N, C-alpha and C positions, 0 to 999 in steps of 0.2 A: 504493500500500500504506500509506504513512505517512498519507496523506489520510484513508483510511477508519478507520485506528487512531485518529486525532485526532477524527474524527467520533463514533466510539463513546465515546471518553473524555469528550468534551464533552457528549454526550447524558446522561451520568450527573452530571457535575460542574458543568455550567453552570447558572446561576441561572434561565435561561429555562425550564428543564425541572426545576425544583427538586422537583417532586412525587416524582420517583424517589428522589432522595437523602433526601428527608424520610421515606420509608417505611423506608429502611435505618437512619436515625437512630432512629426509633421502635422498630424491631425489635432493634437491636444496641447502641444508645447507653447503655442502662442497665446494661450489664455491664462488668466489669473484667477485667484479665489473668487473674484466678483462674478465669474462666469462658471462656477463649479457645477451648477445644474445643467448648463449647456454641455460642458465637458462630459458629465455623467451620461447625458443622452447620446452623445456621439459614441462614447465607449459602449453603451448598451447596443447601439446599432451595429457596431463592429462585432461584438460578442454574438449577437443574433446571427449575423451572416456567417461568422466563423463556425458556430455550432451546427448550422444547417449543412454546410459543405463538409464539415468534419465527419458527421455521421453518415452522410451520403457516400463520401469517399471511403470511410472506414469499413463500411459494410458492402462495398463493391457496387453500389447502385450507379455511381458515376466514376469514370476513370479519366484522368487528365494526364496527357503525356508529360512525364517528368522533365523532359528537356525544355518545356515551355515555361515552367515556373521560375527558373532563374532570371528570365526576362520580364515576366508579368508582375512578379512581386515588387521589384524595385520600381517598375513603371507606375504602380499604384502610388508609391511615395512621391515620385516625380510629379504626378498629376496634382496631388494634394498640395505639394510645396509650391508649385506654380500658381495654383488657385489662391494660396495665401497672399501672394503679392498684390492681389486685387481687392483684398478686404479693406474696408474703411472703418476706422474706429469711431465710436461716439465721442464727440468733442467734449461733452459735459461729464461723462462717466469714465473716460479713458479705458474703454473696453470695447470689444467687438460685438456687434449685434448678431443674433442668430440668422443663419442663411439656410433655407430649406435644402438647397442642393448639397450641402455638406453632410446631411443625413444620408443621402444616397452614396456619397463618396465613402462614408464610414461603412455603410452596409456592403457596398461593392468591394471595398478593401477586405472586409471580414470574409466575404464569400470566396475571394481568391486566396487569402492567406490560410483559410481553413483547409484548403486542399493539400497544403504542405505538411500539416501536423500528423495525420495518421501514420505516415512513414516512420515516425519516431517510435511508434509502439511495436512495429515489426511483427514478429510471429505471434505476439499476444492476441492480435486481432483474430487469429484462427483458433484460439483456445475456447474451451467450453464456457468458462466463467469470465465473461467480459465486463460485467457491470463495475466491479470494484476497480480494476485497472483503468478503465476508461474514465470513471468518475474521479479517481485520484489524479489522473493525468490532467483532466480539465480543471480541477481545483487548483493544481499547480500553475497552469496557464493563467487562470483568472487572478490568482494571488500576485503573480509577477506583473500582470497588467495593472492591478490596483496600485502596487508599489511604484511602478514606473510613472503612472499618472500623478500620484501624490508627490513624487520627487520633482516632476515637471512644474506642478503648481507652486511648490515651495520655492523652487529656483526662480520662477517668474515673479513671485512675490518679493523675493530678496532684491532682484534686479530692478523691478519697476516701482516698488514702494520704498524700499530702504535706500537703494543706490540711485533712485530717480532716473533710471534709463527709460526713455520713451518707448512705449509698447510697440509703436510702429517700427522703430529701429530694431527692437528685439525680434520682431516678426521677420524683418528682412534678413537679419543675421542667421537666425535659426532656420528659416525656410531656404535661404541660399545654401547653407551648409548641407541640409537634407537633400536638396536638389543635386548638388555637386556630388555627394556620396552616392546617390542613386544612379547618376550617369556613370560614375566609375564602376559600380557593381554591374550595370548592364553591359558596359564595354568589356569588363573582365569576363563575364559569362559568355559574351560573343566570341572573345578571343579563344577561350577554352573549347567552345563548341567547334570552332574552325580547326583547332589543333587536333581534337579527337575524331575528326571526320576520317 
């Protein structure tokens, strides 16, 4: 049980699969505690999408070619990062207003990222008793997700409230970094795909 919880936690938090956490950073990292409800809603949309494709993929209902995911996953982060550049903050509250399209970005990102997680469970998915391993794994994923978002909100609070960094500038720095890393991951995946042909 603890093993599968750790596996799920590591799948989000470990740098070898940084593409998952990068999406969460791009989606939620530009917000502060003033927007905690909005961030929670985006996270819920991501989790909903993730759970749908996780179970569909885990039980063999849908199959996605593994070679596509190294391109599609960072592409989701790149799309969210670019969309961040066009957000306009509320001049009076120094926070971003909700935008309906971001719910679909979060849901779509969750749907794609959920396809990558069942592979981490490997042969367990073919065992007779699936409930506990799958439950523990997903609890690990959700715990890592919660900690990541909490860390992002605290960081944004320190920068924008204590250090008085403009939230727009923080958005540009963070989104630019996420976009740049996403492009690097896509190019890296493309290079290896060409080498392995």
